[in-house]
Z-matrix of the N, CA and C atoms (Angstrom, degrees):
N
C 1 1.462
C 2 1.526 1 109.36
N 3 1.329 2 115.69 1 138.47
C 4 1.458 3 121.30 2 176.16
C 5 1.523 4 109.21 3 -112.91
N 6 1.331 5 115.36 4 127.99
C 7 1.457 6 121.49 5 -175.83
C 8 1.517 7 109.36 6 -123.56
N 9 1.331 8 116.24 7 130.35
C 10 1.458 9 121.98 8 168.81
C 11 1.516 10 106.74 9 -96.90
N 12 1.328 11 117.52 10 120.50
C 13 1.466 12 122.39 11 -179.35
C 14 1.513 13 110.31 12 -109.24
N 15 1.328 14 116.23 13 140.84
C 16 1.460 15 122.95 14 -177.92
C 17 1.523 16 108.99 15 -133.17
N 18 1.332 17 115.97 16 136.81
C 19 1.461 18 120.64 17 174.70
C 20 1.518 19 110.22 18 -140.46
N 21 1.331 20 116.44 19 120.51
C 22 1.466 21 122.25 20 173.78
C 23 1.527 22 109.65 21 -134.18
N 24 1.323 23 117.46 22 22.66
C 25 1.465 24 120.95 23 -171.33
C 26 1.518 25 113.33 24 -72.76
N 27 1.342 26 117.42 25 -31.13
C 28 1.460 27 119.34 26 -172.40
C 29 1.531 28 110.59 27 -131.01
N 30 1.323 29 117.14 28 -128.89
C 31 1.462 30 120.69 29 -171.61
C 32 1.522 31 112.81 30 -93.63
N 33 1.315 32 117.08 31 35.86
C 34 1.461 33 120.99 32 176.82
C 35 1.517 34 109.27 33 -152.72
N 36 1.318 35 114.40 34 154.61
C 37 1.467 36 121.77 35 171.75
C 38 1.522 37 104.91 36 -120.12
N 39 1.329 38 116.42 37 113.13
C 40 1.461 39 120.35 38 -170.00
C 41 1.520 40 112.07 39 -134.77
N 42 1.318 41 115.11 40 151.07
C 43 1.462 42 121.38 41 173.15
C 44 1.522 43 108.20 42 -150.11
N 45 1.313 44 116.06 43 150.34
C 46 1.461 45 121.26 44 178.69
C 47 1.512 46 109.24 45 -152.89
N 48 1.317 47 115.48 46 155.65
C 49 1.457 48 122.17 47 173.21
C 50 1.519 49 107.65 48 -118.34
N 51 1.323 50 115.58 49 127.31
C 52 1.461 51 122.08 50 176.93
C 53 1.515 52 109.22 51 -113.87
N 54 1.312 53 116.28 52 129.84
C 55 1.462 54 123.32 53 169.13
C 56 1.522 55 105.04 54 -110.14
N 57 1.313 56 117.80 55 113.65
C 58 1.469 57 119.96 56 -173.36
C 59 1.529 58 112.94 57 -62.88
N 60 1.313 59 117.43 58 -16.13
C 61 1.463 60 119.78 59 177.13
C 62 1.523 61 112.55 60 -92.46
N 63 1.344 62 116.69 61 -11.04
C 64 1.466 63 119.86 62 -175.86
C 65 1.525 64 113.70 63 -132.99
N 66 1.333 65 118.08 64 -7.44
C 67 1.459 66 121.38 65 -178.63
C 68 1.521 67 112.05 66 91.15
N 69 1.328 68 116.65 67 -161.91
C 70 1.463 69 122.32 68 178.94
C 71 1.522 70 108.29 69 -72.82
N 72 1.325 71 116.41 70 119.52
C 73 1.465 72 120.44 71 -177.86
C 74 1.521 73 112.71 72 -99.75
N 75 1.323 74 117.32 73 -15.02
C 76 1.465 75 120.82 74 177.59
C 77 1.519 76 108.85 75 -163.08
N 78 1.324 77 116.15 76 142.06
C 79 1.456 78 119.97 77 178.11
C 80 1.520 79 109.95 78 -158.65
N 81 1.335 80 116.15 79 142.63
C 82 1.456 81 122.01 80 174.91
C 83 1.517 82 108.69 81 -146.38
N 84 1.329 83 115.62 82 142.77
C 85 1.456 84 121.54 83 177.27
C 86 1.516 85 109.38 84 -138.11
N 87 1.326 86 116.00 85 132.00
C 88 1.457 87 122.56 86 173.60
C 89 1.512 88 107.87 87 -113.97
N 90 1.333 89 117.38 88 124.29
C 91 1.452 90 120.48 89 176.24
C 92 1.524 91 108.66 90 -76.74
N 93 1.317 92 116.59 91 120.89
C 94 1.464 93 119.97 92 -179.50
C 95 1.520 94 110.15 93 -162.66
N 96 1.308 95 115.98 94 143.74
C 97 1.453 96 121.05 95 175.13
C 98 1.508 97 111.92 96 -93.98
N 99 1.343 98 116.10 97 -24.82
C 100 1.468 99 122.12 98 179.55
C 101 1.517 100 109.17 99 -138.10
N 102 1.335 101 115.10 100 168.19
C 103 1.458 102 119.64 101 175.85
C 104 1.510 103 114.75 102 88.58
N 105 1.330 104 117.45 103 13.58
C 106 1.468 105 120.39 104 -179.51
C 107 1.528 106 112.01 105 -59.65
N 108 1.321 107 116.85 106 -38.21
C 109 1.465 108 120.35 107 -175.25
C 110 1.525 109 111.51 108 -61.24
N 111 1.335 110 116.48 109 -39.52
C 112 1.459 111 120.09 110 -179.65
C 113 1.521 112 112.17 111 -78.69
N 114 1.322 113 117.38 112 -29.98
C 115 1.462 114 120.49 113 -173.35
C 116 1.522 115 114.35 114 -88.31
N 117 1.339 116 117.53 115 -26.04
C 118 1.464 117 119.26 116 -167.26
C 119 1.515 118 114.40 117 -64.72
N 120 1.325 119 119.01 118 -54.49
C 121 1.463 120 119.37 119 -173.28
C 122 1.526 121 113.33 120 -65.51
N 123 1.360 122 119.88 121 -40.39
C 124 1.472 123 118.08 122 172.83
C 125 1.526 124 112.21 123 -60.80
N 126 1.345 125 117.17 124 -36.08
C 127 1.458 126 120.56 125 178.24
C 128 1.525 127 110.75 126 -66.39
N 129 1.322 128 117.41 127 -42.97
C 130 1.468 129 121.22 128 177.62
C 131 1.525 130 110.40 129 -61.25
N 132 1.332 131 116.42 130 -41.77
C 133 1.465 132 119.90 131 179.56
C 134 1.530 133 111.13 132 -61.58
N 135 1.333 134 116.32 133 -40.33
C 136 1.467 135 119.69 134 178.96
C 137 1.525 136 110.99 135 -65.73
N 138 1.310 137 116.58 136 -40.50
C 139 1.463 138 120.26 137 -179.86
C 140 1.527 139 110.75 138 -65.67
N 141 1.309 140 116.87 139 -42.08
C 142 1.461 141 119.85 140 178.65
C 143 1.520 142 111.01 141 -64.36
N 144 1.336 143 117.12 142 -39.47
C 145 1.471 144 120.59 143 176.44
C 146 1.521 145 110.60 144 -63.97
N 147 1.331 146 116.16 145 -42.11
C 148 1.461 147 120.56 146 179.63
C 149 1.521 148 111.13 147 -62.70
N 150 1.344 149 116.30 148 -38.41
C 151 1.468 150 120.48 149 179.14
C 152 1.525 151 111.83 150 -76.27
N 153 1.322 152 116.57 151 -19.03
C 154 1.460 153 120.79 152 178.17
C 155 1.514 154 114.22 153 72.94
N 156 1.346 155 116.85 154 34.05
C 157 1.456 156 120.09 155 179.73
C 158 1.525 157 110.43 156 -132.76
N 159 1.321 158 115.27 157 163.33
C 160 1.454 159 122.21 158 175.85
C 161 1.527 160 109.13 159 -99.96
N 162 1.322 161 116.13 160 162.04
C 163 1.461 162 120.18 161 -179.63
C 164 1.533 163 111.65 162 -59.19
N 165 1.316 164 116.63 163 -33.53
C 166 1.461 165 119.86 164 -179.62
C 167 1.527 166 112.49 165 -66.42
N 168 1.336 167 116.92 166 -16.67
C 169 1.460 168 120.74 167 -177.40
C 170 1.526 169 113.25 168 -91.17
N 171 1.330 170 117.88 169 -8.62
C 172 1.462 171 118.74 170 176.53
C 173 1.532 172 108.87 171 -80.32
N 174 1.322 173 115.80 172 156.99
C 175 1.462 174 120.63 173 -178.82
C 176 1.523 175 112.91 174 -100.83
N 177 1.326 176 117.08 175 -25.27
C 178 1.462 177 120.73 176 176.17
C 179 1.520 178 109.81 177 -163.33
N 180 1.325 179 114.39 178 161.69
C 181 1.465 180 121.55 179 176.27
C 182 1.523 181 107.63 180 -115.42
N 183 1.326 182 116.59 181 128.95
C 184 1.461 183 121.93 182 177.87
C 185 1.518 184 109.19 183 -111.28
N 186 1.326 185 116.65 184 141.61
C 187 1.467 186 120.43 185 -177.41
C 188 1.520 187 109.91 186 -146.73
N 189 1.331 188 116.12 187 143.68
C 190 1.458 189 120.46 188 175.03
C 191 1.529 190 109.13 189 -74.02
N 192 1.330 191 115.24 190 136.99
C 193 1.464 192 120.46 191 -176.26
C 194 1.519 193 112.94 192 -111.86
N 195 1.336 194 117.38 193 0.49
C 196 1.448 195 119.89 194 177.52
C 197 1.510 196 111.71 195 117.13
N 198 1.316 197 114.51 196 178.37
C 199 1.465 198 127.59 197 3.97
C 200 1.524 199 111.96 198 -70.03
N 201 1.340 200 114.16 199 161.84
C 202 1.452 201 120.35 200 -178.21
C 203 1.502 202 110.65 201 170.33
N 204 1.322 203 115.80 202 -159.79
C 205 1.455 204 122.20 203 179.49
C 206 1.527 205 110.00 204 -66.80
N 207 1.317 206 116.94 205 132.82
C 208 1.461 207 120.32 206 -179.74
C 209 1.531 208 110.32 207 -58.31
N 210 1.330 209 116.91 208 -46.79
C 211 1.464 210 120.32 209 -178.90
C 212 1.522 211 111.00 210 -68.10
N 213 1.326 212 116.62 211 -45.34
C 214 1.460 213 120.19 212 -179.22
C 215 1.513 214 112.59 213 -59.58
N 216 1.330 215 117.05 214 -41.84
C 217 1.464 216 120.08 215 179.70
C 218 1.519 217 111.21 216 -62.47
N 219 1.316 218 116.36 217 -43.31
C 220 1.473 219 118.97 218 -179.33
C 221 1.523 220 111.07 219 -63.84
N 222 1.333 221 116.77 220 -38.52
C 223 1.469 222 120.83 221 179.72
C 224 1.528 223 110.29 222 -62.30
N 225 1.325 224 117.19 223 -51.64
C 226 1.455 225 120.93 224 -176.46
C 227 1.515 226 113.23 225 -65.70
N 228 1.330 227 116.03 226 -44.96
C 229 1.469 228 119.85 227 -178.31
C 230 1.519 229 110.92 228 -66.98
N 231 1.323 230 117.58 229 -41.05
C 232 1.470 231 120.21 230 178.73
C 233 1.523 232 110.85 231 -62.57
N 234 1.333 233 116.11 232 -42.73
C 235 1.466 234 119.69 233 179.61
C 236 1.522 235 110.90 234 -64.73
N 237 1.324 236 117.14 235 -45.02
C 238 1.463 237 120.76 236 -179.39
C 239 1.518 238 111.21 237 -61.76
N 240 1.331 239 116.48 238 -43.93
C 241 1.462 240 119.72 239 179.81
C 242 1.518 241 111.26 240 -66.30
N 243 1.344 242 117.13 241 -38.56
C 244 1.463 243 120.24 242 179.03
C 245 1.518 244 112.30 243 -66.03
N 246 1.335 245 117.00 244 -44.99
C 247 1.468 246 121.19 245 178.58
C 248 1.526 247 110.55 246 -62.43
N 249 1.334 248 116.25 247 -44.55
C 250 1.463 249 120.01 248 -179.32
C 251 1.521 250 111.89 249 -64.12
N 252 1.315 251 115.90 250 -40.28
C 253 1.468 252 119.99 251 179.32
C 254 1.523 253 110.69 252 -64.07
N 255 1.342 254 116.54 253 -45.27
C 256 1.467 255 120.39 254 -178.60
C 257 1.527 256 111.14 255 -66.37
N 258 1.345 257 116.73 256 -34.87
C 259 1.469 258 120.35 257 -177.81
C 260 1.520 259 112.47 258 -88.57
N 261 1.327 260 116.88 259 -9.37
C 262 1.456 261 120.27 260 -178.39
C 263 1.516 262 112.54 261 70.16
N 264 1.333 263 116.08 262 36.28
C 265 1.463 264 121.71 263 -177.82
C 266 1.523 265 110.42 264 -120.02
N 267 1.337 266 118.17 265 159.59
C 268 1.466 267 120.81 266 178.20
C 269 1.522 268 111.67 267 -79.46
N 270 1.333 269 115.74 268 159.62
C 271 1.459 270 122.23 269 173.26
C 272 1.522 271 109.27 270 -118.01
N 273 1.329 272 116.15 271 149.30
C 274 1.462 273 121.21 272 173.69
C 275 1.523 274 107.87 273 -128.73
N 276 1.325 275 116.05 274 137.58
C 277 1.452 276 121.64 275 177.59
C 278 1.507 277 110.43 276 -100.36
N 279 1.335 278 116.45 277 141.84
C 280 1.458 279 122.13 278 -176.86
C 281 1.519 280 110.61 279 -131.32
N 282 1.311 281 116.68 280 137.24
C 283 1.452 282 121.80 281 177.82
C 284 1.526 283 110.99 282 -64.90
N 285 1.318 284 116.37 283 136.18
C 286 1.456 285 120.85 284 175.48
C 287 1.520 286 110.68 285 -62.60
N 288 1.327 287 117.05 286 -35.96
C 289 1.458 288 121.35 287 179.63
C 290 1.531 289 110.93 288 -64.84
N 291 1.326 290 116.64 289 -41.70
C 292 1.467 291 120.38 290 176.53
C 293 1.525 292 110.93 291 -64.30
N 294 1.338 293 116.10 292 -35.63
C 295 1.458 294 120.05 293 177.50
C 296 1.513 295 112.16 294 -63.31
N 297 1.326 296 116.59 295 -40.85
C 298 1.466 297 120.17 296 175.98
C 299 1.531 298 111.09 297 -62.50
N 300 1.331 299 115.81 298 -45.62
C 301 1.471 300 120.44 299 -172.45
C 302 1.523 301 113.43 300 -73.52
N 303 1.324 302 118.35 301 -27.01
C 304 1.465 303 122.23 302 -169.80
C 305 1.527 304 114.59 303 -52.10
N 306 1.344 305 120.39 304 -49.33
C 307 1.469 306 118.02 305 -177.11
C 308 1.524 307 113.07 306 -65.51
N 309 1.337 308 117.38 307 -32.71
C 310 1.465 309 119.77 308 179.34
C 311 1.529 310 110.91 309 -71.98
N 312 1.328 311 116.82 310 -38.49
C 313 1.470 312 120.29 311 177.06
C 314 1.520 313 110.13 312 -65.45
N 315 1.331 314 116.09 313 -40.70
C 316 1.463 315 119.52 314 179.38
C 317 1.525 316 111.51 315 -65.36
N 318 1.324 317 116.80 316 -33.32
C 319 1.462 318 121.81 317 -179.42
C 320 1.525 319 111.72 318 -72.71
N 321 1.353 320 115.68 319 -39.53
C 322 1.461 321 120.71 320 -178.37
C 323 1.518 322 108.06 321 -161.32
N 324 1.329 323 117.01 322 109.49
C 325 1.462 324 119.85 323 -177.00
C 326 1.526 325 112.84 324 -100.10
N 327 1.335 326 116.37 325 21.88
C 328 1.458 327 120.07 326 -179.78
C 329 1.529 328 113.21 327 -95.59
N 330 1.321 329 118.18 328 -21.97
C 331 1.459 330 121.25 329 179.72
C 332 1.525 331 109.92 330 -114.17
N 333 1.329 332 115.32 331 160.91
C 334 1.457 333 120.40 332 -177.28
C 335 1.523 334 111.95 333 -68.04
N 336 1.325 335 115.17 334 149.66
C 337 1.458 336 122.18 335 172.84
C 338 1.525 337 107.62 336 -123.94
N 339 1.330 338 115.50 337 128.49
C 340 1.465 339 121.33 338 178.09
C 341 1.521 340 107.89 339 -110.91
N 342 1.317 341 116.92 340 114.23
C 343 1.457 342 121.67 341 175.49
C 344 1.520 343 107.86 342 -95.56
N 345 1.328 344 116.40 343 126.19
C 346 1.467 345 120.56 344 -175.38
C 347 1.522 346 110.27 345 -136.68
N 348 1.316 347 115.63 346 133.71
C 349 1.465 348 122.63 347 179.06
C 350 1.524 349 108.30 348 -121.22
N 351 1.315 350 116.46 349 132.81
C 352 1.460 351 121.44 350 178.96
C 353 1.530 352 109.57 351 -63.86
N 354 1.331 353 116.36 352 116.42
C 355 1.463 354 121.33 353 178.78
C 356 1.522 355 111.23 354 -102.84
N 357 1.327 356 117.05 355 5.55
C 358 1.469 357 125.00 356 178.86
C 359 1.527 358 111.74 357 69.46
N 360 1.321 359 114.54 358 167.33
C 361 1.466 360 121.62 359 179.04
C 362 1.536 361 111.86 360 56.38
N 363 1.366 362 115.82 361 41.58
C 364 1.462 363 121.19 362 176.95
C 365 1.528 364 113.20 363 62.56
N 366 1.330 365 116.53 364 31.14
C 367 1.462 366 122.14 365 176.50
C 368 1.526 367 109.53 366 -129.42
N 369 1.313 368 116.01 367 156.94
C 370 1.460 369 121.75 368 174.44
C 371 1.519 370 109.41 369 -136.86
N 372 1.326 371 114.89 370 153.61
C 373 1.462 372 120.69 371 165.56
C 374 1.522 373 105.42 372 -86.33
N 375 1.299 374 117.45 373 134.74
C 376 1.462 375 119.20 374 -173.33
C 377 1.526 376 111.36 375 -141.34
N 378 1.320 377 115.47 376 147.44
C 379 1.457 378 122.95 377 168.43
C 380 1.524 379 106.99 378 -144.85
N 381 1.321 380 116.85 379 136.47
C 382 1.455 381 121.65 380 -179.68
C 383 1.527 382 108.97 381 -113.39
N 384 1.336 383 115.35 382 127.26
C 385 1.455 384 122.72 383 179.75
C 386 1.525 385 108.76 384 -110.23
N 387 1.319 386 116.62 385 134.70
C 388 1.454 387 121.59 386 179.16
C 389 1.511 388 112.22 387 -100.42
N 390 1.319 389 117.93 388 -167.72
C 391 1.469 390 121.78 389 178.59
C 392 1.534 391 111.43 390 -53.69
N 393 1.315 392 115.08 391 138.39
C 394 1.454 393 119.78 392 -178.46
C 395 1.510 394 113.68 393 77.61
N 396 1.329 395 117.56 394 4.20
C 397 1.459 396 121.23 395 179.72
C 398 1.513 397 115.18 396 80.26
N 399 1.352 398 116.60 397 8.82
C 400 1.470 399 117.62 398 -179.73
C 401 1.524 400 110.31 399 -74.54
N 402 1.314 401 115.64 400 148.04
C 403 1.461 402 121.15 401 -177.27
C 404 1.522 403 111.21 402 -77.31
N 405 1.338 404 115.58 403 123.90
C 406 1.460 405 121.46 404 175.09
C 407 1.533 406 110.91 405 -96.54
N 408 1.327 407 115.93 406 -38.37
C 409 1.470 408 122.31 407 175.72
C 410 1.517 409 106.95 408 -128.30
N 411 1.315 410 117.01 409 118.48
C 412 1.464 411 121.70 410 -176.67
C 413 1.524 412 111.09 411 -69.39
N 414 1.331 413 118.39 412 160.30
C 415 1.467 414 121.03 413 -178.60
C 416 1.522 415 111.61 414 -56.07
N 417 1.336 416 115.74 415 132.05
C 418 1.460 417 120.81 416 -179.19
C 419 1.523 418 109.83 417 -162.08
N 420 1.313 419 115.88 418 165.80
C 421 1.459 420 120.53 419 170.33
C 422 1.514 421 107.04 420 -99.73
N 423 1.339 422 116.48 421 136.14
C 424 1.455 423 120.49 422 -175.65
C 425 1.525 424 109.84 423 -144.82
N 426 1.308 425 115.72 424 153.42
C 427 1.460 426 119.96 425 172.25
C 428 1.521 427 108.32 426 -66.16
N 429 1.329 428 116.92 427 159.17
C 430 1.458 429 119.61 428 178.67
C 431 1.526 430 110.96 429 -57.31
N 432 1.316 431 115.99 430 -39.75
C 433 1.462 432 119.81 431 -178.64
C 434 1.526 433 111.09 432 -61.45
N 435 1.343 434 116.37 433 -47.16
C 436 1.461 435 119.75 434 -179.54
C 437 1.529 436 111.35 435 -69.15
N 438 1.321 437 116.14 436 -34.74
C 439 1.464 438 119.94 437 179.69
C 440 1.528 439 110.92 438 -65.90
N 441 1.324 440 116.90 439 -41.29
C 442 1.458 441 120.31 440 178.06
C 443 1.519 442 110.02 441 -63.95
N 444 1.329 443 117.61 442 -41.17
C 445 1.461 444 120.35 443 177.57
C 446 1.520 445 111.24 444 -57.45
N 447 1.323 446 116.55 445 -41.58
C 448 1.464 447 120.17 446 179.03
C 449 1.518 448 111.58 447 -69.29
N 450 1.325 449 116.11 448 -34.79
C 451 1.462 450 120.38 449 -175.12
C 452 1.522 451 112.97 450 -74.48
N 453 1.351 452 117.94 451 -28.31
C 454 1.463 453 119.88 452 -174.45
C 455 1.528 454 112.84 453 -90.14
N 456 1.330 455 116.46 454 16.33
C 457 1.471 456 119.75 455 178.68
C 458 1.524 457 112.23 456 -68.74
N 459 1.336 458 117.39 457 -13.52
C 460 1.456 459 121.99 458 179.04
C 461 1.510 460 109.61 459 -171.40
N 462 1.341 461 116.83 460 170.83
C 463 1.463 462 120.07 461 176.30
C 464 1.523 463 108.70 462 -56.49
N 465 1.337 464 116.50 463 125.29
C 466 1.462 465 118.96 464 -169.96
C 467 1.517 466 112.40 465 -136.59
N 468 1.320 467 114.32 466 153.79
C 469 1.460 468 122.84 467 168.33
C 470 1.521 469 106.90 468 -110.70
N 471 1.327 470 116.34 469 136.45
C 472 1.464 471 121.59 470 -176.28
C 473 1.518 472 108.86 471 -113.66
N 474 1.321 473 116.53 472 136.41
C 475 1.459 474 120.91 473 -179.33
C 476 1.524 475 109.71 474 -142.49
N 477 1.329 476 115.53 475 146.31
C 478 1.458 477 120.70 476 175.95
C 479 1.520 478 112.22 477 123.69
N 480 1.321 479 115.45 478 174.60
C 481 1.460 480 120.35 479 -176.94
C 482 1.522 481 112.76 480 -67.74
N 483 1.327 482 117.46 481 -15.22
C 484 1.455 483 121.38 482 176.61
C 485 1.518 484 113.44 483 -99.10
N 486 1.335 485 117.65 484 3.35
C 487 1.462 486 120.93 485 -176.27
C 488 1.519 487 111.73 486 -62.50
N 489 1.322 488 117.32 487 -41.12
C 490 1.451 489 120.90 488 179.75
C 491 1.516 490 112.24 489 -64.77
N 492 1.329 491 116.58 490 -36.19
C 493 1.465 492 120.49 491 178.30
C 494 1.525 493 110.73 492 -64.21
N 495 1.333 494 116.36 493 -44.48
C 496 1.457 495 119.69 494 178.83
C 497 1.528 496 111.20 495 -64.31
N 498 1.322 497 116.16 496 -42.89
C 499 1.460 498 119.76 497 -179.36
C 500 1.523 499 111.11 498 -62.59
N 501 1.342 500 117.00 499 -38.99
C 502 1.459 501 120.37 500 -179.92
C 503 1.523 502 111.97 501 -68.75
N 504 1.334 503 116.78 502 -27.53
C 505 1.466 504 121.18 503 -179.32
C 506 1.520 505 112.61 504 -93.13
N 507 1.326 506 116.74 505 3.94
C 508 1.462 507 121.32 506 -176.75
C 509 1.530 508 109.81 507 -62.43
N 510 1.324 509 118.21 508 130.82
C 511 1.471 510 119.77 509 -177.69
C 512 1.529 511 112.56 510 -70.11
N 513 1.311 512 114.92 511 145.56
C 514 1.461 513 120.32 512 177.22
C 515 1.528 514 109.64 513 -68.53
N 516 1.312 515 114.98 514 146.31
C 517 1.455 516 119.37 515 178.53
C 518 1.506 517 114.05 516 86.80
N 519 1.342 518 116.93 517 -6.21
C 520 1.461 519 121.54 518 177.76
C 521 1.527 520 108.38 519 -102.79
N 522 1.321 521 117.05 520 138.93
C 523 1.463 522 120.68 521 179.81
C 524 1.518 523 110.33 522 -52.15
N 525 1.323 524 117.96 523 124.46
C 526 1.473 525 120.60 524 -176.73
C 527 1.521 526 112.16 525 -68.45
N 528 1.334 527 117.22 526 163.50
C 529 1.474 528 119.87 527 177.63
C 530 1.524 529 111.52 528 -58.49
N 531 1.313 530 115.34 529 147.65
C 532 1.460 531 120.87 530 177.57
C 533 1.527 532 110.78 531 -70.06
N 534 1.327 533 116.25 532 -27.68
C 535 1.468 534 121.84 533 -177.87
C 536 1.515 535 108.26 534 -154.34
N 537 1.327 536 116.41 535 139.85
C 538 1.468 537 121.98 536 172.35
C 539 1.518 538 107.37 537 -126.03
N 540 1.320 539 116.92 538 105.35
C 541 1.470 540 123.37 539 -178.22
C 542 1.524 541 107.48 540 -109.51
N 543 1.349 542 116.91 541 111.42
C 544 1.460 543 121.62 542 -171.74
C 545 1.526 544 113.31 543 -94.35
N 546 1.292 545 118.37 544 23.85
C 547 1.474 546 119.64 545 -177.74
C 548 1.519 547 110.75 546 -57.42
N 549 1.326 548 116.02 547 145.62
C 550 1.465 549 121.24 548 -171.98
C 551 1.524 550 114.31 549 -92.25
N 552 1.316 551 117.74 550 -9.29
C 553 1.471 552 121.74 551 179.32
C 554 1.523 553 108.54 552 -153.22
N 555 1.323 554 117.39 553 151.42
C 556 1.467 555 119.23 554 178.34
C 557 1.522 556 112.06 555 -68.53
N 558 1.315 557 115.94 556 156.62
C 559 1.461 558 122.56 557 176.91
C 560 1.527 559 108.35 558 -71.81
N 561 1.334 560 116.84 559 120.55
C 562 1.465 561 121.05 560 -175.09
C 563 1.530 562 111.34 561 -63.20
N 564 1.331 563 117.30 562 -27.23
C 565 1.469 564 119.54 563 177.57
C 566 1.519 565 110.47 564 -62.64
N 567 1.335 566 116.54 565 -36.51
C 568 1.463 567 119.81 566 179.10
C 569 1.518 568 111.68 567 -75.51
N 570 1.324 569 117.64 568 -29.29
C 571 1.468 570 119.60 569 173.25
C 572 1.527 571 109.02 570 -63.13
N 573 1.323 572 116.62 571 -40.97
C 574 1.463 573 120.75 572 178.39
C 575 1.528 574 111.20 573 -64.14
N 576 1.338 575 116.52 574 -42.91
C 577 1.472 576 119.84 575 -179.75
C 578 1.529 577 111.27 576 -65.94
N 579 1.317 578 116.63 577 -42.38
C 580 1.463 579 119.73 578 176.23
C 581 1.523 580 110.65 579 -63.61
N 582 1.319 581 116.28 580 -36.78
C 583 1.464 582 120.45 581 178.73
C 584 1.514 583 112.40 582 -63.77
N 585 1.331 584 116.34 583 -36.95
C 586 1.468 585 120.17 584 178.25
C 587 1.519 586 111.26 585 -68.79
N 588 1.337 587 116.08 586 -33.99
C 589 1.462 588 120.43 587 -175.82
C 590 1.527 589 113.00 588 -85.78
N 591 1.322 590 117.43 589 -18.58
C 592 1.465 591 121.13 590 -173.61
C 593 1.521 592 112.03 591 -72.05
N 594 1.321 593 114.45 592 147.91
C 595 1.463 594 119.92 593 172.13
C 596 1.521 595 108.49 594 -76.64
N 597 1.303 596 116.78 595 145.96
C 598 1.464 597 119.82 596 178.51
C 599 1.520 598 109.45 597 -65.31
N 600 1.330 599 115.39 598 138.62
C 601 1.457 600 120.75 599 -179.86
C 602 1.518 601 111.94 600 -75.84
N 603 1.316 602 114.48 601 -178.43
C 604 1.459 603 120.71 602 -179.57
C 605 1.523 604 111.40 603 -101.33
N 606 1.302 605 116.68 604 16.73
C 607 1.453 606 121.33 605 179.30
C 608 1.514 607 109.72 606 175.28
N 609 1.327 608 117.70 607 177.23
C 610 1.468 609 120.92 608 -179.41
C 611 1.523 610 111.16 609 -62.36
N 612 1.326 611 118.25 610 148.19
C 613 1.460 612 120.95 611 177.28
C 614 1.521 613 111.62 612 -59.36
N 615 1.319 614 116.43 613 144.54
C 616 1.461 615 122.11 614 178.34
C 617 1.521 616 109.17 615 -127.93
N 618 1.330 617 116.72 616 151.08
C 619 1.470 618 119.64 617 -177.79
C 620 1.524 619 112.51 618 -62.90
N 621 1.337 620 115.67 619 140.67
C 622 1.458 621 122.61 620 172.79
C 623 1.526 622 106.53 621 -105.31
N 624 1.334 623 116.67 622 91.55
C 625 1.460 624 120.68 623 -173.52
C 626 1.534 625 112.60 624 -81.87
N 627 1.328 626 117.83 625 -41.41
C 628 1.461 627 125.63 626 -178.34
C 629 1.528 628 114.04 627 71.89
N 630 1.321 629 117.52 628 -12.78
C 631 1.461 630 119.18 629 173.33
C 632 1.519 631 108.66 630 -156.07
N 633 1.324 632 115.96 631 163.28
C 634 1.465 633 121.12 632 179.78
C 635 1.523 634 109.74 633 -73.75
N 636 1.323 635 118.19 634 153.59
C 637 1.469 636 120.71 635 178.37
C 638 1.518 637 111.20 636 -64.73
N 639 1.354 638 115.90 637 151.90
C 640 1.460 639 120.37 638 178.32
C 641 1.517 640 111.57 639 -66.37
N 642 1.334 641 116.17 640 -37.11
C 643 1.467 642 120.21 641 -179.20
C 644 1.520 643 109.52 642 -81.17
N 645 1.305 644 116.83 643 127.69
C 646 1.451 645 122.69 644 -179.50
C 647 1.526 646 109.94 645 -124.29
N 648 1.345 647 118.54 646 145.33
C 649 1.468 648 120.10 647 178.07
C 650 1.522 649 110.28 648 -63.35
N 651 1.332 650 115.73 649 144.81
C 652 1.453 651 121.68 650 179.28
C 653 1.526 652 109.25 651 -95.32
N 654 1.330 653 114.95 652 106.78
C 655 1.459 654 119.97 653 -177.20
C 656 1.521 655 112.26 654 -61.19
N 657 1.342 656 114.94 655 -32.49
C 658 1.470 657 117.95 656 -176.12
C 659 1.517 658 112.09 657 -67.00
N 660 1.321 659 116.56 658 -21.50
C 661 1.470 660 119.64 659 -177.12
C 662 1.517 661 112.37 660 -88.57
N 663 1.344 662 117.02 661 -6.24
C 664 1.461 663 119.44 662 -178.36
C 665 1.520 664 111.30 663 -76.25
N 666 1.305 665 114.64 664 142.64
C 667 1.467 666 120.18 665 176.01
C 668 1.522 667 109.31 666 -82.25
N 669 1.320 668 117.65 667 140.01
C 670 1.479 669 118.98 668 179.43
C 671 1.517 670 110.69 669 -66.75
N 672 1.338 671 115.20 670 143.88
C 673 1.459 672 120.07 671 177.43
C 674 1.523 673 109.42 672 -77.41
N 675 1.311 674 114.55 673 148.52
C 676 1.479 675 119.60 674 177.29
C 677 1.516 676 109.89 675 -103.86
């Protein structure tokens, strides 16, 4: 199976091609907080050239669906759906939190993994994975206090852009995390691997926002209808 993976959910613009019989055949990542819309398609084109295949030769497109930047998620999901539609291939959506946790679970699935993304304003997006990778705490937005409570349920490794926030809020006298990995975006190679393993969805991927956008329409500025 050949998978084109795309991630624009957070502070990176990434794409990779996975051939399950040969491994990752091409990958590129640009660290960026903005500008995903302009950077993504040229980056995808370079990755496809590096892999030496055409879009018609891929078997599916995998894309991160969030949580993450509202704009970044729309860019990545729109591109993935457009490429899949043009190539006549299916798309699969993958949680950004699962993407963060995947390499740690693969390395050791006996201890808990806490995936945390900085959601600003003293909040994080969080998911807690237990032994075998099963979900102990489903994806949600939580205050730092509540997130730490969920994280200290067992010996844990923390990963993601919110990992440092959780570690700093860790209560004294409690066994510290086994690992604090502050990476700002998931490894695109693992997004590709998860994409190959995922079951096909029942429709196009949709953003997993977990909270309403900060910007809200101003009702007072609307003109009355006639």
